[in-house]
C-alpha positions in Angstrom: -50.5 -50.8 32.5 -52.3 -51.2 29.2 -51.8 -48.2 26.9 -54.9 -46.5 25.5 -55.3 -44.5 22.3 -54.4 -40.8 22.7 -57.2 -38.4 23.4 -58.6 -36.5 20.5 -56.9 -33.3 19.5 -59.7 -31.3 21.0 -62.9 -31.8 23.0 -64.0 -28.4 21.8 -67.2 -28.8 19.7 -67.6 -25.2 18.9 -67.7 -23.4 15.5 -65.4 -20.9 17.1 -62.2 -20.0 15.3 -59.1 -21.4 17.1 -56.1 -19.0 17.3 -52.5 -20.0 18.1 -51.4 -19.5 21.7 -49.7 -16.1 22.4 -46.6 -16.0 24.5 -46.3 -14.1 27.7 -44.0 -11.2 28.2 -42.7 -11.9 31.7 -39.4 -10.2 30.9 -41.0 -6.8 30.8 -41.0 -4.3 33.7 -43.5 -5.3 36.4 -45.1 -3.7 39.4 -47.4 -4.8 42.2 -51.1 -4.6 41.3 -54.3 -5.7 42.9 -56.7 -7.6 40.6 -58.8 -4.5 40.3 -55.9 -2.5 39.2 -54.8 -5.2 36.7 -58.3 -5.3 35.2 -58.4 -1.6 34.9 -55.0 -1.5 33.3 -56.1 -4.2 30.8 -59.2 -2.2 29.9 -57.1 1.0 29.5 -54.7 -0.8 27.2 -57.6 -2.2 25.1 -59.2 1.2 24.8 -55.8 2.9 24.0 -54.7 0.4 21.3 -58.1 -0.2 19.7 -60.1 2.8 18.6 -63.1 0.5 18.0 -63.2 -0.7 21.6 -66.1 0.4 23.8 -66.6 -0.4 27.5 -70.2 -0.4 28.8 -72.3 -1.7 31.6 -74.2 -0.6 34.7 -72.4 2.2 36.5 -69.1 1.7 34.6 -68.9 5.4 33.9 -68.6 5.9 37.7 -66.0 3.1 38.0 -68.5 0.2 38.5 -69.6 -1.3 41.8 -66.0 -2.7 42.3 -64.2 0.3 40.7 -62.7 -1.8 37.9 -63.4 1.0 35.4 -62.4 3.9 37.6 -61.1 6.9 35.6 -61.7 5.4 32.2 -64.6 7.7 31.2 -62.5 10.7 32.1 -59.6 9.4 30.0 -61.5 8.1 26.9 -64.8 10.0 27.0 -68.4 9.2 27.5 -68.8 7.8 23.9 -66.4 4.9 24.7 -67.2 4.3 28.4 -70.9 4.0 28.6 -73.4 3.7 31.5 -76.2 1.3 30.6 -79.6 0.8 32.2 -80.3 -2.2 34.5 -81.1 -4.5 31.6 -78.6 -7.3 31.2 -80.4 -8.7 28.1 -80.3 -5.2 26.6 -76.7 -4.5 27.3 -75.5 -7.8 25.9 -77.7 -7.4 22.9 -76.1 -4.0 22.4 -72.7 -5.6 22.5 -73.7 -8.2 20.0 -74.9 -5.5 17.6 -71.7 -3.4 18.1 -69.4 -6.4 17.5 -71.4 -7.6 14.5 -70.6 -4.3 12.7 -66.9 -4.5 13.6 -66.7 -3.0 17.1 -64.9 -4.4 20.1 -67.6 -4.6 22.7 -66.5 -5.0 26.4 -69.6 -5.5 28.5 -69.8 -5.6 32.3 -72.6 -7.5 34.0 -72.5 -6.1 37.5 -72.7 -9.6 39.1 -72.5 -13.0 37.4 -75.7 -13.9 39.3 -77.5 -11.4 37.1 -76.3 -12.7 33.8 -79.2 -15.1 33.5 -81.6 -12.6 31.9 -79.1 -12.3 29.1 -78.9 -16.1 28.5 -80.9 -15.9 25.3 -78.7 -13.2 23.8 -75.5 -15.1 24.9 -76.4 -18.7 24.1 -78.8 -18.3 21.2 -77.4 -15.2 19.5 -73.7 -14.5 20.3 -72.7 -18.2 20.4 -74.4 -19.1 17.1 -73.8 -15.9 15.1 -70.8 -17.2 13.1 -72.4 -20.7 12.6 -75.9 -19.4 11.4 -74.3 -17.1 8.8 -72.0 -19.7 7.4 -69.0 -17.8 8.8 -70.0 -14.7 6.8 -70.6 -12.7 10.0 -69.4 -13.0 13.6 -69.5 -11.3 17.0 -66.0 -12.3 17.9 -65.4 -8.8 19.2 -67.7 -9.4 22.2 -66.3 -9.9 25.7 -68.5 -10.1 28.8 -67.0 -9.5 32.2 -68.8 -10.5 35.4 -67.8 -10.8 39.0 -68.4 -14.3 40.3 -67.8 -16.7 43.2 -68.3 -16.2 46.9 -67.2 -13.0 48.7 -68.0 -13.8 52.3 -71.4 -12.1 52.7 -73.0 -12.2 49.2 -75.8 -14.7 49.9 -77.7 -16.4 47.1 -77.8 -13.4 44.6 -74.2 -12.3 44.8 -72.1 -15.5 45.1 -72.9 -17.9 42.3 -70.5 -19.6 39.9 -72.3 -20.0 36.6 -69.5 -21.3 34.3 -71.0 -24.7 33.6 -74.1 -23.1 32.0 -72.0 -21.4 29.4 -69.4 -24.2 28.9 -72.4 -26.3 27.7 -72.9 -23.9 24.7 -70.6 -24.4 21.7 -69.3 -21.1 20.3 -68.4 -19.4 23.6 -65.1 -19.2 25.5 -65.2 -19.2 29.3 -62.3 -17.9 31.3 -61.4 -17.6 35.0 -58.3 -15.8 36.3 -56.8 -16.7 39.6 -54.9 -13.5 40.5 -53.9 -10.1 39.2 -51.3 -11.4 36.8 -53.6 -13.8 35.0 -56.5 -11.3 35.1 -54.7 -8.8 33.0 -53.1 -11.3 30.5 -56.2 -13.4 30.1 -58.6 -10.4 29.8 -56.5 -8.8 27.0 -56.5 -12.2 25.3 -60.3 -12.4 25.6 -60.8 -8.9 24.2 -58.6 -9.7 21.2 -59.8 -13.2 20.6 -62.1 -13.5 17.6 -64.8 -15.4 19.5 -67.3 -14.2 22.1 -65.8 -14.7 25.6 -67.1 -14.7 29.1 -64.6 -13.5 31.6 -65.6 -14.4 35.2 -63.7 -12.4 37.9 -63.5 -13.9 41.4 -64.6 -10.9 43.3 -63.1 -12.0 46.6 -59.7 -11.6 44.9 -60.3 -8.0 43.6 -58.2 -6.5 46.4 -56.8 -9.6 48.2 -54.8 -10.7 45.2 -51.7 -8.6 44.9 -48.7 -9.7 42.8 -46.2 -8.6 40.2 -47.8 -7.8 36.9 -46.2 -6.5 33.7 -46.9 -2.8 33.3 -47.1 -3.1 29.5 -49.3 -4.9 27.0 -49.2 -8.7 27.3 -51.5 -11.7 26.8 -51.8 -15.2 28.2 -53.0 -18.0 26.0 -56.6 -19.1 26.2 -57.4 -22.8 26.5 -54.2 -23.6 28.3 -54.0 -24.9 31.9 -51.0 -24.2 34.1 -49.2 -26.6 36.4 -48.6 -24.6 39.5 -46.6 -27.3 41.3 -45.5 -30.7 40.2 -46.3 -33.9 42.1 -46.4 -37.7 41.8 -49.2 -39.0 44.0 -52.4 -37.2 42.9 -53.5 -34.5 40.4 -55.7 -31.6 41.8 -57.5 -29.2 39.5 -59.3 -25.9 40.3 -59.9 -22.5 38.8 -60.6 -19.0 39.9 -60.5 -18.3 43.7 -60.7 -22.0 44.4 -57.1 -22.3 43.2 -55.9 -20.7 46.4 -58.0 -23.0 48.5 -56.6 -26.0 46.6 -53.0 -24.8 47.2 -53.6 -24.5 50.9 -54.9 -28.0 51.0 -51.9 -29.2 49.0 -49.6 -27.7 51.6 -51.4 -29.7 54.3 -51.2 -32.9 52.2 -47.5 -32.4 51.5 -46.9 -32.1 55.2 -48.2 -35.6 55.4 -45.9 -36.8 52.7 -48.5 -36.6 49.8 -47.0 -35.2 46.6 -49.7 -33.2 44.8 -49.6 -31.9 41.2 -51.7 -28.7 41.4 -53.2 -27.3 38.2 -55.1 -24.1 37.4 -57.5 -24.9 34.6 -57.9 -21.1 33.8 -60.0 -21.7 30.7 -63.2 -23.6 31.2 -64.1 -23.7 27.5 -62.2 -24.8 25.6 -60.6 -26.7 28.5 -57.1 -28.1 28.3 -57.7 -31.9 28.6 -54.2 -32.7 27.4 -52.5 -31.2 30.4 -54.9 -32.9 32.9 -54.7 -36.2 31.0 -50.9 -36.2 31.0 -50.8 -35.4 34.7 -53.2 -38.2 35.6 -51.3 -40.7 33.6 -48.4 -39.8 35.8 -50.1 -39.7 39.2 -52.9 -42.2 38.7 -55.4 -40.1 40.8 -57.5 -37.0 40.2 -59.4 -34.5 42.4 -61.4 -31.6 41.0 -62.6 -28.8 43.2 -64.9 -25.8 42.4 -67.4 -23.5 44.2 -70.3 -24.3 41.9 -72.7 -27.1 42.9 -71.8 -30.7 42.5 -74.5 -31.8 40.0 -73.5 -31.0 36.4 -70.7 -28.8 37.6 -67.8 -28.5 35.2 -65.9 -31.0 37.4 -68.3 -33.7 36.1 -67.1 -33.0 32.5 -63.5 -33.3 33.5 -64.1 -36.5 35.5 -66.0 -38.1 32.7 -63.4 -37.3 30.1 -60.4 -38.4 32.3 -62.2 -41.6 33.2 -62.7 -42.3 29.5 -59.2 -41.6 28.4 -57.2 -42.5 31.5 -59.1 -45.5 32.9 -56.2 -47.9 32.8 -54.0 -45.5 34.8 -56.5 -44.7 37.6 -55.7 -46.1 41.0 -58.7 -44.6 42.7 -62.1 -43.1 41.9 -62.0 -39.5 40.7 -63.0 -37.2 43.6 -65.0 -34.0 43.3 -65.1 -31.4 46.2 -67.6 -28.7 45.3 -70.3 -26.4 46.6 -73.5 -28.1 47.7 -76.6 -28.8 45.6 -78.5 -26.0 47.4 -79.1 -22.3 46.8 -76.0 -20.4 48.0 -76.7 -19.7 51.7 -75.8 -16.5 53.5 -75.7 -17.8 57.2 -74.2 -21.2 56.2 -71.6 -20.0 53.6 -68.7 -21.6 55.4 -70.5 -24.9 55.5 -71.5 -24.6 51.8 -68.0 -23.8 50.4 -65.4 -26.4 49.6 -62.8 -25.2 52.0 -59.2 -26.4 52.4 -60.0 -29.0 55.0 -62.6 -30.6 52.7 -60.1 -30.7 49.9 -57.3 -31.9 52.1 -59.5 -34.8 53.5 -60.4 -35.8 49.9 -56.8 -35.8 48.9 -55.9 -38.1 51.7 -58.9 -40.4 51.1 -58.1 -40.7 47.4 -54.4 -41.4 47.9 -55.2 -44.0 50.6 -57.9 -45.7 48.6 
């Protein structure tokens, strides 16, 4: 096939400071943790190692609605673990101010669905703070945690996946863990990264994801996708809770003799185009799956970029299996979600194209 010029070094258009990837510390002692426990442990380490760190949000002093901050106020005091009023714009604005004067602000928005009142603070203030001051000031110490994705009974106000809104804003980093291990490592990286970060936590995994997690302090690199299994027939990309749906679909496809390369994107912005591009150049096919609606979902950005840089290698149209272009339904959640059968059918259709 005709060779194309290599993709640009980065598709990231932000003014954000890029830091070198940090290595993992897999050799350290591990123990089994739920995602909730891993997040709590990451917050505890951040508070213990950084006296400027403050955790705040609605009900976090009592442990939060999902108990991710359980016991932190008792350990670190009410001046470092703060309850905030039900005012997302106010609590994010507080975090911007705290980080602007050198603090490490770790905000919790109780549900990602309720982050929208803070859009102005996040997209017009936090994302542009370094740029508008000519790099004299920044709010790189700001991290915003928010439970996202479907949970089985959340309906339209407790199930949304808003990552694409923020990926569209230069100056922000947007991150999704897939399990307890990545939750701890990526959260610590977000807290210590010198750019404002949004950390979306798939709430359905809070207690269903249990795996071996290093007990000590460790970080995972931001902006780096992970190949979970290698394959030769098609590349499949997902993030967050959808990674597990993708892997189940891959198991079904492999039983039919289809070799799938499964990739966890992990960081939505800046996203790792190089890993996806290299995989598609090998397999010739791509499927992207996410819970957010189809139109303008982040899968569209991946599909457009891969089509641009891998067109001579493609053997079939790029497939997207996503949530529907409707409000998130309660009674019809199972119909709305991109389940393993929908992903499996799309894998087969794309390979057989």
